[in-house]
C-alpha positions as CSV (number, residue, x, y, z in Angstrom):
1,M,-12.4,0.5,-17.8
2,A,-9.5,0.3,-15.2
3,N,-6.7,2.8,-15.6
4,V,-3.9,0.4,-16.5
5,H,-0.4,1.6,-17.5
6,I,1.7,-1.2,-19.0
7,C,5.5,-0.7,-18.4
8,T,8.0,-2.5,-20.7
9,D,9.8,-4.0,-17.7
10,K,10.2,-3.9,-13.9
11,N,12.7,-1.0,-14.1
12,V,10.3,1.2,-16.0
13,L,7.6,0.3,-13.4
14,F,9.9,1.3,-10.6
15,S,10.6,4.6,-12.4
16,Q,7.0,5.3,-13.1
17,A,6.0,4.6,-9.4
18,A,8.9,6.8,-8.1
19,D,7.9,9.6,-10.4
20,L,4.3,9.4,-9.2
21,F,5.5,9.5,-5.6
22,V,7.5,12.6,-6.2
23,K,4.7,14.3,-8.2
24,L,2.1,13.7,-5.6
25,A,4.4,14.5,-2.7
26,N,5.3,17.9,-4.2
27,E,1.7,18.7,-4.9
28,A,0.5,17.8,-1.4
29,I,3.4,19.6,0.3
30,T,2.7,22.7,-1.8
31,S,-1.0,22.7,-1.1
32,R,-1.3,21.3,2.4
33,G,2.2,21.3,3.9
34,R,2.7,17.6,4.2
35,F,2.5,14.3,2.2
36,C,0.9,11.2,3.8
37,V,1.7,7.9,2.1
38,A,0.9,4.3,2.9
39,L,3.7,2.0,1.9
40,S,3.5,-1.7,0.8
41,G,5.7,-4.7,1.4
42,G,7.1,-6.9,-1.4
43,S,9.8,-7.0,-4.0
44,T,8.3,-4.4,-6.3
45,P,8.0,-1.7,-3.6
46,R,11.6,-2.6,-2.6
47,G,12.7,-1.5,-6.1
48,V,10.7,1.7,-5.9
49,H,12.1,2.5,-2.5
50,T,15.7,2.0,-3.7
51,L,15.1,4.3,-6.6
52,L,13.6,7.0,-4.4
53,A,16.6,6.8,-2.1
54,S,19.1,7.1,-5.0
55,E,21.0,10.3,-5.8
56,A,18.7,11.0,-8.8
57,Y,15.6,11.1,-6.6
58,R,16.6,11.8,-3.1
59,Q,16.8,15.6,-3.5
60,T,13.4,15.9,-5.3
61,V,11.3,15.5,-2.2
62,A,11.1,17.6,1.0
63,W,11.4,14.5,3.2
64,Q,10.9,16.5,6.4
65,K,7.3,16.9,5.3
66,V,6.6,13.3,4.4
67,Y,4.6,11.1,6.7
68,C,4.9,7.4,6.2
69,F,2.3,4.7,7.1
70,W,1.8,1.1,6.1
71,G,-1.1,-0.7,4.4
72,D,-0.5,-3.9,6.3
73,E,2.0,-5.7,8.4
74,R,3.0,-9.3,9.4
75,C,2.7,-9.9,13.1
76,V,6.4,-10.0,13.7
77,A,8.9,-7.8,15.4
78,P,10.1,-4.7,13.4
79,T,13.6,-6.3,13.2
80,H,12.2,-9.5,11.7
81,K,13.2,-10.4,8.1
82,D,9.5,-10.6,7.1
83,S,8.6,-7.1,8.5
84,N,7.3,-4.7,6.0
85,Y,8.5,-1.9,8.2
86,R,12.1,-3.3,8.2
87,M,12.1,-3.5,4.4
88,A,11.0,0.1,4.1
89,D,13.5,1.2,6.7
90,E,16.4,-0.5,5.1
91,T,15.6,0.5,1.5
92,L,14.2,4.0,2.0
93,L,13.6,5.5,5.4
94,S,17.2,5.2,6.7
95,Q,18.5,6.6,3.4
96,V,16.6,9.9,3.4
97,P,16.2,12.7,5.9
98,I,12.7,11.9,7.1
99,P,12.1,12.7,10.8
100,Q,11.5,9.6,12.9
101,E,8.4,11.2,14.4
102,N,6.9,11.2,10.9
103,V,7.2,7.4,10.6
104,H,4.1,5.6,11.9
105,R,4.6,1.8,11.8
106,I,2.1,-0.8,12.8
107,R,3.1,-2.2,16.2
108,A,2.6,-5.7,15.0
109,E,4.8,-7.3,17.6
110,R,2.0,-6.8,20.1
111,D,-1.2,-8.8,20.4
112,P,-2.8,-8.5,16.9
113,A,-6.1,-7.0,18.1
114,E,-4.2,-4.5,20.3
115,A,-1.9,-3.7,17.4
116,A,-4.9,-3.0,15.1
117,N,-6.6,-0.8,17.7
118,C,-3.4,1.1,18.4
119,Y,-2.8,1.8,14.8
120,E,-6.4,3.0,14.2
121,Q,-6.0,5.4,17.1
122,T,-2.6,6.6,15.6
123,L,-4.3,7.3,12.3
124,R,-7.1,9.2,14.0
125,Q,-4.6,11.2,16.0
126,V,-2.2,12.1,13.2
127,F,-5.0,13.0,10.8
128,G,-7.1,14.7,13.5
129,V,-10.3,12.8,12.7
130,H,-12.8,11.2,15.1
131,T,-15.0,8.1,14.9
132,G,-17.4,8.2,12.0
133,T,-15.0,10.0,9.7
134,Q,-12.0,8.6,7.9
135,P,-8.4,9.8,7.3
136,Q,-7.3,10.4,3.7
137,F,-3.9,9.3,2.5
138,D,-2.4,11.3,-0.4
139,L,-1.1,8.1,-1.9
140,V,-1.4,4.4,-1.1
141,F,0.9,1.9,-2.8
142,L,-0.5,-1.6,-3.1
143,G,0.7,-4.9,-4.4
144,M,-1.4,-7.9,-5.6
145,G,-0.8,-11.5,-4.8
146,A,-1.2,-14.3,-7.3
147,D,-4.3,-15.3,-5.3
148,G,-5.8,-11.8,-5.8
149,H,-5.1,-10.5,-2.3
150,T,-4.0,-7.0,-1.6
151,A,-2.6,-5.5,1.6
152,S,-3.6,-8.3,4.0
153,L,-7.1,-8.7,2.6
154,F,-7.1,-12.3,1.6
155,P,-9.8,-14.3,-0.2
156,G,-12.6,-15.5,1.9
157,T,-11.5,-13.9,5.2
158,P,-13.5,-11.8,7.7
159,A,-11.2,-8.8,7.0
160,L,-13.0,-8.3,3.7
161,H,-16.1,-7.2,5.6
162,A,-14.5,-5.1,8.3
163,E,-16.3,-1.9,7.2
164,D,-16.7,-0.3,10.6
165,H,-13.0,0.0,11.3
166,L,-9.9,1.6,9.7
167,V,-7.7,-1.3,10.7
168,T,-8.4,-4.9,11.4
169,A,-6.4,-7.9,12.6
170,H,-7.2,-11.5,11.4
171,F,-5.7,-14.9,11.3
172,V,-4.9,-16.1,7.7
173,E,-5.3,-19.9,7.8
174,K,-3.4,-20.7,4.6
175,L,-0.4,-18.8,5.9
176,D,-0.9,-20.0,9.5
177,A,-0.2,-16.4,10.6
178,W,-1.8,-13.2,11.9
179,R,-1.9,-10.1,9.9
180,V,-2.9,-6.5,10.6
181,T,-4.3,-4.5,7.7
182,L,-6.0,-1.4,6.6
183,T,-9.6,-2.1,5.7
184,A,-10.9,-1.7,2.1
185,A,-13.0,1.2,3.2
186,M,-10.0,3.0,4.7
187,I,-7.9,2.4,1.5
188,N,-10.8,3.5,-0.7
189,N,-10.9,6.9,1.0
190,S,-7.4,7.7,-0.3
191,A,-6.8,10.5,-2.8
192,Y,-4.7,8.2,-5.0
193,I,-4.2,4.5,-5.0
194,A,-1.5,2.8,-7.2
195,F,-1.2,-1.0,-7.6
196,L,2.3,-2.1,-8.5
197,V,2.1,-5.5,-10.1
198,A,5.0,-7.4,-11.8
199,G,5.6,-11.0,-12.9
200,E,4.1,-13.6,-15.2
201,D,2.6,-15.4,-12.1
202,K,0.2,-12.5,-11.7
203,A,-1.1,-12.5,-15.3
204,A,-4.1,-14.7,-15.0
205,T,-5.2,-13.1,-11.7
206,L,-4.7,-9.5,-13.1
207,K,-6.9,-10.3,-16.0
208,A,-9.6,-11.7,-13.7
209,V,-9.4,-8.7,-11.4
210,V,-9.3,-6.0,-14.1
211,E,-11.5,-7.5,-16.8
212,G,-13.5,-10.2,-15.1
213,D,-16.8,-10.2,-13.2
214,G,-16.9,-8.8,-9.7
215,Q,-15.8,-11.6,-7.4
216,P,-14.3,-9.8,-4.4
217,E,-14.5,-12.8,-2.1
218,Q,-12.2,-14.6,-4.5
219,Y,-10.3,-11.6,-5.7
220,P,-10.1,-9.0,-2.8
221,S,-8.2,-6.6,-5.0
222,Q,-11.5,-5.9,-6.7
223,L,-12.7,-4.3,-3.4
224,I,-10.3,-1.4,-4.1
225,Q,-12.5,1.3,-5.8
226,P,-11.7,4.8,-4.6
227,T,-14.6,6.7,-3.1
228,H,-13.4,10.1,-4.4
229,G,-9.8,9.5,-5.5
230,R,-8.0,8.0,-8.4
231,L,-6.9,4.4,-9.1
232,L,-3.9,3.4,-11.2
233,W,-2.5,0.0,-12.1
234,L,1.2,0.1,-12.9
235,V,2.0,-3.3,-14.4
236,D,4.9,-4.8,-16.3
237,Q,4.6,-6.6,-19.6
238,A,4.8,-10.0,-17.9
239,A,1.9,-9.3,-15.6
240,A,-0.1,-7.8,-18.4
241,G,0.4,-10.7,-20.7
242,Q,-3.2,-11.9,-20.6
243,L,-5.0,-8.5,-20.7
244,S,-7.0,-7.6,-23.8
245,L,-6.5,-3.9,-23.3
């Protein structure tokens, strides 16, 4: 059974996610000297970021030893309103003392294929791994769309099968837009993966993903099954409304 934790409301979800971030950051920094996290876009992560940057949380993490990455990015400039990097910078990164050299955004304003290749090389350089081996994030935050996508792994797209790369770029027809995303294989190599899911519009899909048959072409979130690490679903009551747990 999936490890699903149902929160009474969004604020509790934000708090649970922020507490997880702090716990894993402190453990990683104590044992390995740094904490590597892949952030997500969306409204729920925005709430988590805001909480982490608040007075209650800001002093609980050694931000100088935090390294930030992203699970995916829209192919827009970093100043664009739709940029995942911009959201994280406004809500968290500019509010805490994290060194700029520890922030590794996806250069999605470039040609998509070039951006994907550049980001893969950045990951290999920062983590010190070569072709044939994969970096390991300490934590990856993921969201889930009402269509079952996660990161920019959308139903029925070639990105679902990009197993030979850490990062891939693809055109999402229903959005008429390019996206750059970590591959499922890269995400699955992480030590800890946490889905953050809120809202009644996600309820039917969450039930299908967590309790239904395996249909990853239709529900790409089902591809996320850690190879060695842990998987947690943090969901609010509205999103959990159709679960039988």
